[in-house]
Each structure stands twice: as structure tokens, then as C-alpha cells.
C-alpha positions in Angstrom: 21.3 44.2 17.2 22.5 41.3 14.4 20.3 38.3 14.1 19.7 35.7 11.2 16.0 34.9 10.6 15.4 31.3 9.1 12.3 31.9 7.1 10.2 29.3 5.1 8.9 30.3 1.9 5.8 28.5 0.1 6.3 25.2 -1.6 3.7 26.1 -4.2 0.9 28.8 -3.4 2.2 31.8 -2.5 -0.5 32.9 -0.1 1.3 30.4 2.2 3.8 32.5 3.1 3.2 34.3 6.7 2.4 38.1 7.6 5.4 37.9 10.0 7.8 36.4 7.1 6.9 38.9 4.7 7.4 41.8 7.6 10.9 40.8 8.3 12.1 40.4 4.9 11.2 43.8 3.9 13.1 44.7 7.1 16.4 43.0 7.1 19.7 44.0 5.4 20.0 41.4 3.2 18.6 37.9 2.2 20.4 35.0 1.4 18.7 32.7 -1.3 19.2 29.7 -2.6 18.4 30.7 -6.2 17.8 34.4 -6.4 16.1 34.0 -10.3 13.4 31.8 -8.4 13.2 34.0 -5.1 12.6 37.4 -6.9 9.2 36.4 -8.0 8.4 35.7 -4.5 9.8 39.0 -3.3 8.3 40.8 -6.2 5.0 39.5 -5.6 5.0 41.0 -2.0 6.7 44.2 -2.9 9.7 43.1 -1.2 12.9 45.1 -2.3 15.3 44.1 0.0 19.0 42.9 -1.6 19.9 39.3 -1.9 22.6 37.1 -2.3 23.3 33.8 -3.6 23.7 30.9 -0.8 23.4 27.4 -1.9 25.1 23.9 -1.5 27.6 24.8 -4.0 29.0 28.1 -2.3 27.7 27.8 1.2 31.2 27.1 2.7 32.8 29.9 0.8 30.5 32.5 1.8 30.3 31.4 5.1 32.7 33.4 6.6 31.8 36.3 5.1 28.1 36.0 6.3 29.1 35.4 9.5 31.2 38.3 9.3 28.0 40.7 8.4 26.3 39.3 11.3 29.1 40.2 13.7 28.9 43.6 12.0 25.6 44.4 13.2 23.7 43.4 9.9 20.2 41.6 10.2 19.8 38.6 7.8 17.5 36.5 6.3 17.8 32.9 5.0 15.3 31.5 2.1 15.3 28.6 0.3 13.3 27.9 -3.2 10.5 26.1 -1.4 9.8 25.0 2.3 11.9 25.4 5.2 15.7 26.3 4.7 18.1 23.3 6.4 15.6 20.5 5.4 17.1 18.9 2.3 18.4 22.6 1.5 21.2 24.8 2.8 20.9 26.1 6.3 22.5 23.7 8.7 25.9 24.9 8.4 25.1 28.7 8.8 23.1 27.8 12.2 25.4 25.7 13.3 28.2 28.7 13.0 25.8 31.4 14.6 25.6 28.9 17.5 29.4 28.9 17.7 29.9 32.5 17.1 26.9 33.0 19.9 24.8 34.9 17.3 21.4 35.3 17.8 19.2 33.7 15.4 15.4 32.5 15.0 13.6 30.2 13.1 10.2 31.1 12.0 7.6 28.1 11.4 6.4 27.3 7.7 5.6 25.1 4.8 7.5 22.0 4.6 6.3 19.6 2.0 6.8 16.4 4.3 4.1 17.2 7.0 1.3 17.4 4.2 2.5 14.6 2.5 2.6 12.4 5.6 -1.1 13.3 6.5 -2.1 12.6 3.1 -0.5 9.2 3.1 -2.8 8.1 5.7 -0.2 6.0 6.9 0.4 6.2 11.0 1.8 9.7 11.8 2.6 9.3 15.4 5.9 7.9 14.9 7.9 8.6 11.6 11.2 9.0 10.4 12.6 11.8 7.6 15.1 10.6 5.2 15.3 13.5 2.7 16.9 12.3 -0.5 18.4 9.0 -1.1 22.1 8.8 -1.9 22.4 9.2 -5.7 25.3 6.3 -5.7 27.4 5.9 -2.8 25.7 4.1 0.0 22.3 4.0 -1.5 21.7 0.3 -1.1 23.3 0.5 2.6 20.9 2.9 3.2 17.9 1.1 1.4 18.9 -2.0 3.3 18.7 0.0 6.5 14.8 1.0 6.0 13.9 -2.9 5.3 12.9 -3.5 8.9 11.9 -0.1 10.0 8.4 0.2 12.0 7.8 3.6 11.3 6.5 5.5 8.5 9.3 6.4 6.6 9.2 9.6 4.2 11.9 10.5 1.0 12.3 13.2 -1.4 12.8 12.5 -4.9 13.2 14.5 -8.1 11.3 13.6 -11.1 13.9 12.3 -13.5 14.8 9.5 -10.5 11.5 8.5 -9.1 11.1 5.4 -11.5 14.4 4.2 -10.3 13.9 4.9 -6.9 10.6 2.9 -6.8 12.2 -0.2 -8.5 14.9 0.1 -5.7 12.2 0.1 -3.3 10.6 -3.1 -4.8 14.1 -4.8 -4.9 14.5 -3.9 -1.0 11.1 -4.0 0.3 9.2 -6.3 -2.0 6.2 -5.2 -4.5 3.6 -5.4 -1.7 4.5 -2.6 0.7 2.4 0.5 0.6 3.6 3.8 -0.5 2.1 7.1 -0.9 3.5 9.5 -3.4 2.6 13.4 -3.6 3.6 16.0 -6.0 2.7 19.5 -7.0 1.7 20.2 -3.1 -0.5 23.3 -2.8 -0.3 23.7 -6.6 -3.1 23.4 -9.3 -2.2 20.1 -10.2 -1.6 18.7 -6.8 -1.7 14.7 -6.8 -1.2 12.1 -4.2 -1.3 8.5 -5.4 -1.8 5.5 -2.8 -1.1 1.6 -3.3 1.6 -1.1 -3.7 4.6 -0.3 -5.0 3.9 -1.9 -7.8 1.0 -0.5 -8.9 2.6 2.8 -8.3 5.5 1.9 -10.3 2.9 0.9 -13.0 1.1 4.2 -12.6 3.9 6.4 -13.2 5.8 4.4 -15.6 3.9 5.8 -19.2 3.9 9.5 -17.6 5.6 12.4 -18.0 7.1 13.4 -14.9 7.2 17.1 -13.3 7.6 18.7 -10.0 9.0 17.4 -7.0 7.7 14.1 -5.0 7.5 12.9 -1.8 7.3 9.2 -1.2 6.2 8.1 2.2 6.1 4.6 3.0 4.2 2.0 5.1 6.5 0.9 8.1 7.2 -2.7 8.1 4.3 -4.8 9.7 
């Protein structure tokens, strides 16, 4: 029977993949990968020789019909992203929606995602939180930031190294320099780091550093 598997992949340490994920990746007919050049390293490490096809934000609309056709014809497919869980700030939502629309079986495996470890590392309240992913680059950015000003729940953002300083400055402008945040990077890797403090302090810390890796910003809710 045809089926789509949504499979999380390690965000750093390759040992964080599950045994079940490895088994399924070896058994499916095709793996849909966000970047085949990056995914081949993971697959090779676990001796997975299943064929791959690229599926990313720039081609997902164009490839959707052909993927659904494969599933309807009885193929089993797995969707993976470069790191973490597909559909969380990565491609996956459109494909899952089409599977529901076409009554195609799919299953989402549990696994790695950067937001939960970063939330716990922050020491802020984890009982209630909101995940905002990446902020808009231009259009809608100010409005999104303004909407977070009075948010009482813990806020989680993703950010790339070349936009981190701009985002911290924007947060200072909107939330004030005293709001406490926590910034985690390189989770599960050798140089994993979490820095906690007021926005102004965090800006000062990162201002003179060479920024590498993906960043998770956790913001304490407005008290």
C-alpha cells in the first residue's frame, strides 16, 4: 500500500536519528530530500542506498502533482529535510495537505527539532509558548514584531547567522533592551552554545564574533 513517511533527521549529531527512521529510509521506494547533497552524507553514514529526489521550497509546487501520482500508483515515499522535522520552517506542509485531500496514507515519525531543546535551555517558562519560525525579511516584519510586544508566553524564533544582529537590534527597538532572551546555536554539535541575558547584553556578546550555524532565539514573555 502506498504511503508517505515524514521523517525527522538529526540537527547535528548523526546518532540522534531513530532506528525506525533508518529502517524506513532503507525500505521506501524514494526519498524526497530538501538538499540531496547534504542528505547523501546522512544516508551514506547509515548505508542507505535508496534513490533520492530533490524537494525544496523552490520546486515543491512544481513537483507536487508528480509526487502525488507516485503515491497513488502504489509507491512508498519518505520526506526528509536538511535537519530536523519536515514542515517546521521547512518544506512539507503542502505535501501533507495534498495527501489529506487525496486520502493518501501518511505517517509522521517523532524526532529531532531545534526549538524544544532551545526552549528548555533558556530556563524560561515552557508551560505555554509560541513558535514564530523565521521573521519576515521585509514585508510584514514590523507588524509581526509589534504583535509580539505584549505576548506573555515564551516566544521562539529561528534565525540565520547573517541576520542575527539585525534581528536582535529589531527586538531591542520593539521590546526594549532589558527584555531577557536566550540564544542557542550549533545544537548537538561540538561547539553547541547557549547564551542568556538581556537583549543589550546579547547584542554586545555577538557583535564582535564570527557567526556560524543556525540560531534559535527564545524570548521571555512580557511580564
